[in-house]
Legacy VTK file of the C-alpha trace (Angstrom):
# vtk DataFile Version 3.0
C-alpha trace
ASCII
DATASET POLYDATA
POINTS 110 float
11.128 -11.032 7.326
8.408 -9.414 9.419
9.677 -7.891 12.586
8.054 -8.886 15.962
6.908 -5.328 16.694
4.936 -5.441 13.340
2.554 -8.437 14.636
-0.802 -8.453 16.494
-0.562 -10.521 19.391
-3.744 -9.826 21.359
-6.885 -11.550 20.618
-8.818 -8.627 21.298
-7.077 -6.667 18.632
-7.304 -9.481 16.122
-11.060 -9.947 16.693
-11.716 -6.226 16.633
-9.878 -6.000 13.163
-12.044 -8.781 11.902
-15.132 -7.278 13.055
-14.787 -3.529 12.203
-12.238 -3.966 9.329
-12.697 -3.682 5.558
-13.029 -7.290 4.246
-11.737 -8.620 0.833
-11.713 -12.110 -0.225
-9.807 -13.933 -2.929
-9.769 -17.660 -3.791
-7.257 -18.584 -1.291
-7.340 -15.880 1.422
-9.642 -13.370 3.326
-8.026 -10.019 4.353
-9.333 -7.581 6.807
-7.986 -4.005 7.301
-8.797 -1.640 10.099
-7.642 1.465 11.584
-5.453 0.664 14.913
-4.865 2.495 17.955
-0.935 3.182 17.300
0.896 4.599 14.387
2.459 1.193 13.770
1.092 -1.199 10.972
0.541 -4.629 12.629
-0.458 -7.932 11.017
-1.917 -11.142 12.272
-2.414 -14.660 10.403
-5.320 -16.996 11.001
-4.374 -20.428 9.767
-6.909 -22.935 10.912
-6.876 -26.548 10.987
-8.994 -26.766 7.978
-5.842 -25.847 5.983
-4.125 -28.747 7.211
-1.826 -30.112 9.705
0.848 -28.157 11.809
3.446 -28.735 9.047
1.240 -27.313 6.175
-0.502 -24.432 8.403
3.297 -23.297 9.490
4.468 -23.362 5.730
1.526 -21.323 4.720
2.127 -19.050 7.638
5.717 -18.498 6.680
4.984 -17.983 2.887
2.185 -15.337 3.726
4.575 -13.578 6.462
7.210 -13.279 3.706
4.851 -11.886 0.953
3.155 -9.564 3.323
6.675 -8.168 4.761
7.140 -6.873 1.278
3.642 -5.212 0.943
3.789 -3.781 4.522
5.131 -0.300 3.423
2.105 0.204 1.148
-0.095 0.415 4.068
-1.067 3.461 5.755
0.415 3.743 9.097
-1.699 2.482 11.976
-3.334 -0.187 10.130
-4.332 -3.670 11.694
-4.133 -6.327 9.021
-5.406 -9.934 9.456
-4.938 -12.536 6.870
-7.137 -15.579 7.026
-6.168 -18.520 5.096
-8.746 -20.811 3.406
-8.283 -24.471 2.983
-7.085 -24.202 -0.815
-4.019 -22.404 0.447
-2.432 -25.627 1.522
-1.861 -26.760 -1.859
-1.148 -23.314 -3.400
2.355 -22.491 -4.523
4.049 -19.196 -3.267
3.206 -17.314 -6.585
-0.367 -18.373 -6.306
-0.525 -17.121 -2.571
1.136 -13.879 -3.613
-1.216 -13.311 -6.564
-4.125 -13.915 -4.363
-2.781 -11.490 -1.593
-1.999 -8.719 -4.126
-5.570 -9.251 -5.662
-7.145 -9.101 -1.983
-5.096 -5.992 -1.210
-6.318 -4.215 -4.277
-9.840 -4.899 -3.588
-9.683 -3.608 -0.023
-7.583 -0.500 -1.119
-10.710 0.591 -3.185
LINES 1 111
110 0 1 2 3 4 5 6 7 8 9 10 11 12 13 14 15 16 17 18 19 20 21 22 23 24 25 26 27 28 29 30 31 32 33 34 35 36 37 38 39 40 41 42 43 44 45 46 47 48 49 50 51 52 53 54 55 56 57 58 59 60 61 62 63 64 65 66 67 68 69 70 71 72 73 74 75 76 77 78 79 80 81 82 83 84 85 86 87 88 89 90 91 92 93 94 95 96 97 98 99 100 101 102 103 104 105 106 107 108 109
């Protein structure tokens, strides 16, 4: 599980990461990685209404949170990561989301 201290909560930090961070896309996700102002790596999820209703959005967010909690140690300290889910993620399985996230992370790491 992703600790509360590892989450971005402020909209200014989230929008700054989306504007200034490296962007990487996959079929189901868009990932932004930016240098943060602290030594902690923090994560935010953007799952909009285009993905589905509240139940579907929360399911996608839970899956992404679980996947990213395993990938978090691979990020350099102080990164701000924003994961934006695209509409196709609503019908994706856990394994498909994991593959897409890993693909986008490999692209952004280059």
